[in-house]
C-alpha positions in Angstrom: -68.5 20.5 27.8 -67.9 23.0 25.1 -65.1 23.6 23.2 -63.9 26.3 25.6 -64.1 24.4 29.1 -66.6 23.0 31.7 -69.5 24.9 31.7 -73.2 23.8 32.0 -76.3 24.3 30.3 -77.8 26.7 32.6 -75.3 28.7 31.7 -75.1 29.0 28.0 -78.8 29.4 28.0 -78.3 32.5 29.9 -75.7 33.8 27.8 -78.1 33.0 25.1 -80.4 35.3 27.3 -78.0 37.8 27.6 -77.4 38.3 23.5 -81.2 38.0 22.8 -81.8 41.1 24.9 -78.7 43.0 23.2 -80.8 45.3 21.5 -82.5 46.5 24.6 -79.5 48.5 25.4 -79.0 51.5 23.3 -75.6 52.9 23.5 -75.8 54.8 26.4 -76.6 51.5 28.1 -73.8 49.6 26.6 -72.2 49.7 30.1 -75.0 47.6 31.6 -75.2 45.5 29.0 -71.4 44.7 29.5 -71.5 44.3 33.1 -74.6 41.6 32.8 -71.7 39.8 30.6 -68.9 40.3 33.6 -71.4 39.2 35.9 -71.7 35.5 33.7 -68.1 35.5 33.1 -67.6 35.5 36.7 -69.7 32.1 37.3 -66.2 30.8 35.1 -63.3 29.3 36.5 -60.7 31.7 36.2 -58.5 30.2 33.5 -61.6 29.9 30.9 -61.3 30.9 27.3 -65.2 31.4 27.4 -64.9 34.4 29.5 -62.5 36.9 27.6 -64.0 35.2 24.2 -67.7 36.7 25.9 -66.0 39.8 27.0 -64.7 40.5 23.5 -67.9 39.9 21.9 -69.3 42.7 24.0 -67.3 45.4 23.8 -67.1 44.6 20.3 -70.9 44.4 19.9 -70.9 47.8 21.8 -68.6 49.3 19.5 -64.9 48.7 21.0 -62.8 46.9 18.8 -59.7 48.2 20.7 -60.6 46.6 23.8 -62.1 43.8 22.2 -58.6 42.5 20.4 -56.7 41.7 23.5 -59.8 39.6 25.0 -60.0 37.3 21.7 -56.4 37.0 21.8 -56.8 35.7 25.3 -59.7 33.8 24.8 -57.9 31.9 21.7 -54.0 31.4 23.8 -56.0 29.6 26.4 -57.5 27.2 23.6 -60.7 28.5 23.0 -61.5 25.6 20.0 -64.1 24.3 17.6 -67.1 26.5 16.3 -66.3 29.5 18.8 -62.8 29.6 18.4 -63.7 30.0 15.1 -65.9 32.8 15.5 -63.1 34.3 17.8 -60.8 34.1 14.9 -63.5 35.7 12.3 -64.2 38.5 15.1 -60.6 39.1 15.8 -60.0 39.7 12.4 -62.9 42.3 12.2 -61.9 43.8 15.1 -58.1 43.9 13.7 -59.1 45.3 10.7 -61.1 48.3 12.6 -58.2 49.4 14.5 -56.1 49.6 11.4 -54.4 46.5 11.2 -56.2 44.4 8.5 -53.1 42.3 7.4 -53.1 41.0 10.7 -56.7 39.8 9.9 -55.5 38.4 6.9 -52.8 36.3 8.2 -55.2 35.0 11.3 -58.1 34.1 8.5 -56.4 33.1 5.4 -55.8 29.4 6.7 -59.3 28.9 7.9 -60.2 29.2 4.0 -58.8 25.6 4.1 -60.4 24.3 7.8 -63.3 22.0 7.8 -66.3 23.3 6.8 -69.1 24.8 8.5 -71.8 27.2 9.0 -69.1 29.9 9.3 -67.2 29.5 6.1 -68.8 32.8 4.6 -68.6 34.9 7.3 -64.7 33.7 7.3 -64.7 35.2 3.2 -66.8 38.2 4.5 -64.6 39.4 7.0 -61.6 38.3 5.1 -62.9 40.4 2.3 -63.3 43.3 4.0 -59.4 42.7 5.3 -58.0 42.3 1.8 -60.1 45.5 0.7 -58.5 47.8 3.6 -55.2 46.5 2.2 -56.1 47.6 -1.4 -56.8 44.0 -2.7 -60.3 44.5 -3.9 -60.1 42.1 -6.5 -59.1 39.6 -4.2 -61.5 40.6 -1.8 -64.6 40.2 -4.5 -63.2 37.3 -5.6 -64.2 35.8 -2.2 -67.3 37.2 -1.8 -68.7 36.0 -5.3 -67.2 32.6 -4.2 -69.3 32.7 -1.0 -72.4 33.8 -2.8 -72.4 31.7 -5.7 -73.9 28.5 -3.9 -76.7 30.9 -2.7 -78.0 32.0 -6.0 -80.9 30.1 -7.6 -79.6 30.4 -10.8 -76.2 31.5 -11.9 -73.9 29.6 -9.6 -71.1 27.9 -12.1 -71.0 31.4 -13.9 -70.5 33.3 -10.7 -68.2 30.6 -9.3 -66.2 31.2 -12.3 -66.1 34.9 -12.4 -65.1 34.4 -8.9 -61.9 32.4 -10.0 -61.3 34.6 -13.0 -61.1 37.9 -10.9 -57.5 36.7 -9.3 -56.8 34.0 -12.1 -57.2 35.7 -15.3 -56.7 31.9 -17.0 -59.3 30.4 -14.9 
């Protein structure tokens, strides 16, 4: 079982292999990559949230945020949760920004700042920062990015974390 419903490891491995081959598909062959993903999705139960998620990723990765947005929404509406659900929210927010709806991306990702921590925390902050920047809220976005970067620095972690806070709270 995975977060999206019953699938077996063989299917997951074949999806991972398809994504590992993504760079083998230049833009003029993007439709072939999407067909590969569609074929794998066709093996899933009709109501699986993994299907629209993988299809959204394929459209998104081949430059079609407009086609990805409804598919990400469908995956989440079907109950995609856990790690892939969080990925869907990050990717959906980025796609929403790309189609001129960054405010919806902010609304979607802001609650993720308080979600249980995982390896996607920095991606949440990066995508949210881009949405905020698109709304002219650059200081908030920079604060998020510096806050995400600070723990990874070999030195200056405390200083950078303090600077990040001061960008949005001058009394910090």
